NUMARKOL-228094 format. One line per 3 residues: their letters; for each residue x, y, z of C-alpha. Coordinates in nm, 2 decimals. Each point is the difference from the previous one (the first is absolute). Last residue first. Example, Ala and Ser with C-alpha at 12.3 -4.5 7.8 and 13.67 -1.06 7.14 Angstrom:
BEGIN
sa> 1.37,-0.11,0.71; -0.14,-0.34,0.07;
This chain:
BEGIN
rse> 25.87,19.59,-8.66; -0.13,-0.30,0.18; 0.25,-0.28,0.06;
iyp> -0.06,-0.32,-0.20; -0.07,-0.29,0.23; -0.38,0.05,0.02;
dnl> -0.04,-0.03,-0.38; -0.29,0.24,-0.07; -0.36,-0.11,0.02;
gng> -0.25,-0.10,-0.27; -0.09,-0.36,0.09; 0.28,-0.17,-0.19;
tli> 0.24,0.25,0.16; -0.10,-0.12,0.34; 0.00,-0.38,-0.07;
rte> 0.31,0.01,-0.21; 0.19,0.21,0.25; -0.10,-0.23,0.29;
lge> 0.11,-0.30,-0.21; 0.34,0.15,-0.08; 0.05,0.10,0.37;
mea> -0.08,-0.35,0.11; 0.23,-0.17,-0.26; 0.29,0.25,0.05;
tda> -0.03,-0.03,0.37; 0.00,-0.38,-0.01; 0.31,0.00,-0.22;
dte> 0.18,0.25,0.22; -0.08,-0.21,0.31; -0.24,0.06,0.29;
hef> -0.27,0.17,-0.21; -0.29,-0.25,0.04; -0.30,-0.13,-0.19;
gll> -0.21,-0.27,0.17; -0.35,0.10,-0.08; -0.04,0.19,0.33;
hlt> 0.31,0.20,-0.10; -0.16,0.08,-0.33; -0.30,0.14,0.19;
ghv> 0.22,0.24,0.20; 0.17,0.13,-0.31; -0.32,0.05,-0.19;
lmh> -0.15,0.18,0.30; 0.31,0.22,0.05; 0.01,0.09,-0.37;
awh> -0.37,0.09,-0.02; 0.05,0.22,0.31; 0.29,0.17,-0.17;
dav> -0.21,0.07,-0.31; -0.28,0.14,0.21; 0.24,0.23,0.18;
akq> 0.13,0.14,-0.33; 0.38,-0.02,0.00; 0.25,0.27,0.10;
qva> 0.22,-0.25,0.18; -0.02,0.20,0.32; -0.37,0.06,-0.04;
aee> -0.08,-0.36,-0.08; 0.22,-0.11,0.29; -0.20,0.22,0.24;
svi> -0.34,-0.13,-0.12; 0.11,-0.36,0.02; 0.15,0.06,0.35;
sac> -0.33,0.16,0.12; -0.21,-0.30,-0.12; 0.21,-0.28,0.15;
vvi> -0.10,-0.31,-0.19; -0.06,-0.35,0.14; -0.05,-0.29,-0.25;
dgl> -0.14,-0.32,0.14; 0.00,-0.36,-0.12; -0.09,-0.21,-0.31;
aqa> -0.27,-0.21,0.16; -0.13,-0.24,-0.26; -0.38,0.00,0.01;
add> -0.16,-0.32,0.13; -0.12,-0.25,-0.26; 0.25,-0.27,0.10;
plg> -0.10,0.03,0.36; 0.27,0.14,0.23; 0.20,-0.24,0.21;
eip> 0.34,0.14,-0.06; 0.06,0.36,-0.08; 0.27,0.06,-0.27;
gap> 0.19,0.33,0.02; -0.16,0.31,0.14; 0.24,0.26,-0.14;
fsl> 0.05,0.30,0.23; 0.09,0.31,-0.20; 0.13,0.33,0.14;
vnt> -0.02,0.34,-0.17; 0.14,0.35,0.06; 0.22,-0.05,0.30;
aan> 0.01,0.12,0.36; 0.31,-0.10,0.20; 0.09,-0.25,0.27;
kqr> 0.12,-0.27,-0.24; -0.02,-0.35,0.15; -0.21,-0.12,-0.31;
ydr> -0.31,-0.13,0.17; -0.02,0.20,0.33; 0.19,0.31,-0.10;
nls> -0.17,0.03,-0.35; -0.34,-0.06,0.16; 0.06,0.26,0.27;
rie> 0.13,0.25,-0.26; -0.30,-0.07,-0.22; -0.24,0.07,0.29;
erd> 0.19,0.31,0.12; 0.02,0.15,-0.35; -0.37,-0.01,-0.07;
vlr> -0.19,-0.28,-0.17; -0.16,-0.11,-0.33; -0.09,-0.38,0.02;
vsl> -0.03,-0.20,-0.32; -0.14,-0.35,0.04; 0.02,-0.31,-0.21;
eas> -0.23,-0.25,-0.16; 0.01,-0.26,-0.27; -0.24,-0.20,-0.21;
gai> 0.07,-0.30,-0.21; 0.34,-0.07,-0.14; 0.26,0.27,0.01;
kkg> 0.26,0.00,-0.27; 0.28,0.25,0.04; 0.07,0.21,-0.31;
sea> -0.02,0.32,0.20; -0.25,0.17,-0.22; -0.32,-0.13,0.17;
var> 0.13,0.03,0.35; 0.15,0.35,-0.06; -0.32,0.11,-0.18;
avw> -0.21,-0.12,0.29; 0.21,0.19,0.25; -0.02,0.32,-0.21;
tei> -0.38,-0.03,-0.04; -0.06,-0.08,0.37; 0.19,0.31,0.11;
era> -0.20,0.21,-0.25; -0.33,-0.14,0.13; 0.11,0.08,0.36;
ppv> 0.04,0.37,-0.08; 0.36,0.13,0.01; 0.14,0.12,0.33;
gsd> 0.14,0.35,-0.03; -0.22,0.16,0.27; 0.16,-0.21,0.27;
dca> -0.17,-0.11,0.31; 0.11,-0.36,0.05; -0.15,-0.35,0.04;
iqv> -0.15,-0.04,-0.35; -0.06,-0.37,-0.05; -0.04,-0.13,-0.35;
dif> -0.10,-0.37,-0.03; 0.07,-0.13,-0.35; -0.20,-0.30,-0.12;
lsp> 0.13,-0.14,-0.33; -0.25,-0.23,-0.18; 0.08,-0.17,-0.33;
pst> 0.37,0.03,0.09; 0.20,0.21,-0.24; 0.23,-0.18,-0.24;
m> 0.27,0.18,-0.19;
């Protein structure tokens, strides 16, 4: 569990939703996911988190995943960038979260909105770090890691249905 000495998180709030967590809380969950992921990041790193409305996330999902529907979270890993100086921050990528969908899902799943936000931020961050859920084995690994990060920081297991 190695966290970069310097992790810069650019939080962009591009929606009007009363359920959006404070930027500091967003930064905390992203930093926890990076630190507890088991991925080694040398030097400094940076990423952005953009909170959007349904139309923006639907457009991104359509343009980049060919799915013309709104979704809760999208991740766009940066990958290696050639030509950067050795001391430049490693770009991890971008996470885009639809605030209204996160709030709606929390209500439907009978979860605290703050807990569901934490889950979406951890999930999105893990995608930036190379975790996927395309196969059963990948899904088990990623969900297990999400659960460990969230429960290890005082939240409920996101994959157990609320009672």
